[in-house]
C-alpha positions in Angstrom: -11.6 -21.2 -4.5 -10.7 -20.8 -8.2 -8.3 -23.3 -9.8 -4.9 -21.8 -10.6 -4.1 -21.6 -14.3 -0.6 -22.5 -15.3 0.6 -20.5 -18.3 3.6 -21.0 -20.6 6.0 -18.4 -21.9 9.3 -18.6 -23.8 12.1 -16.1 -23.0 15.4 -16.2 -24.8 14.5 -19.6 -26.3 13.9 -21.1 -22.9 10.4 -22.3 -21.9 9.0 -21.4 -18.5 5.7 -22.0 -16.8 4.0 -19.4 -14.6 1.0 -18.7 -12.3 -0.5 -15.8 -10.6 -1.9 -16.0 -7.0 -2.9 -13.7 -4.2 -0.2 -12.4 -1.9 -2.3 -10.2 0.3 -4.3 -7.0 0.0 -3.1 -5.0 -3.0 -0.6 -7.6 -4.2 -0.3 -10.8 -6.3 2.5 -13.3 -6.5 3.8 -14.4 -9.9 5.5 -17.8 -9.6 7.8 -19.0 -12.4 9.8 -22.1 -13.1 11.6 -23.6 -16.0 9.5 -26.0 -18.1 10.8 -29.5 -18.7 11.7 -32.8 -17.0 14.6 -31.4 -15.0 13.5 -29.9 -11.6 14.8 -26.5 -11.0 14.4 -23.5 -8.8 11.3 -21.3 -8.7 11.1 -17.5 -8.9 8.5 -15.7 -6.8 7.8 -12.1 -7.5 5.3 -10.0 -5.5 3.6 -7.4 -7.7 1.3 -4.5 -6.8 -2.2 -5.1 -8.2 -5.5 -3.7 -6.9 -8.2 -6.0 -8.0 -11.0 -3.9 -9.6 -13.7 -6.2 -8.3 -12.5 -6.0 -4.7 -11.9 -2.2 -5.0 -14.9 -1.2 -7.1 -16.4 1.2 -4.6 -13.1 3.1 -3.8 -12.2 3.2 -7.5 -15.5 4.7 -8.7 -15.5 7.3 -5.9 -11.9 8.4 -6.4 -11.3 11.5 -8.5 -11.0 10.3 -12.1 -7.6 12.0 -12.6 -6.1 10.3 -9.5 -7.3 6.7 -10.0 -4.0 5.7 -11.7 -2.0 7.4 -8.9 -3.8 5.5 -6.2 -4.6 2.1 -7.7 -2.5 -0.3 -9.8 -5.1 -1.8 -12.2 -2.9 -3.1 -15.0 -3.1 -6.9 -15.1 -0.2 -9.3 -15.1 0.4 -9.8 -18.8 2.9 -12.0 -20.6 5.0 -9.0 -21.6 5.5 -8.1 -17.9 6.3 -11.8 -17.1 9.0 -11.9 -19.8 10.4 -8.6 -18.5 10.5 -10.1 -14.9 12.3 -13.2 -16.2 14.9 -11.2 -18.0 15.5 -9.0 -15.0 15.6 -11.9 -12.6 18.2 -13.7 -14.7 20.3 -10.5 -14.8 20.0 -10.3 -11.0 21.4 -13.8 -10.6 18.4 -16.1 -10.6 19.4 -19.5 -11.8 16.3 -21.4 -13.0 18.2 -24.7 -13.2 19.3 -24.7 -9.5 16.9 -25.8 -6.8 15.4 -23.4 -4.3 13.2 -20.4 -4.5 14.4 -16.9 -5.3 12.1 -14.1 -4.2 11.8 -10.6 -5.5 9.4 -7.7 -5.3 8.6 -5.6 -8.4 8.6 -1.9 -7.7 5.3 -0.1 -7.9 6.2 1.5 -11.2 7.0 -2.1 -12.5 10.4 -1.1 -13.7 12.8 -3.1 -11.5 13.1 -6.0 -9.2 14.2 -5.7 -5.5 15.2 -8.5 -3.2 12.3 -9.7 -1.0 12.7 -11.6 2.3 
């Protein structure tokens, strides 16, 4: 199994760390937390992502004009993570409080929804 890479990002002058891991077929989980010596709460966001390596056959056999309708192939980039942090903060996530807050990013990647 591959080692998880921890990345850094700064949003609104606050440093965060984040990772991406599998969350099941067709989904990944982005986990974020505030960087620094003070422990705080984590944010977990499930995002639709169809790994092109795992879906190579179906992707190349799908009609070219429908691939983007059927598969979500855009990777999890820092711009998306920054957007998720801003939306989570607006939705009430408090990075300095303990506990884990969970959301699901809609398929169009435009908004967060509560996740069980």
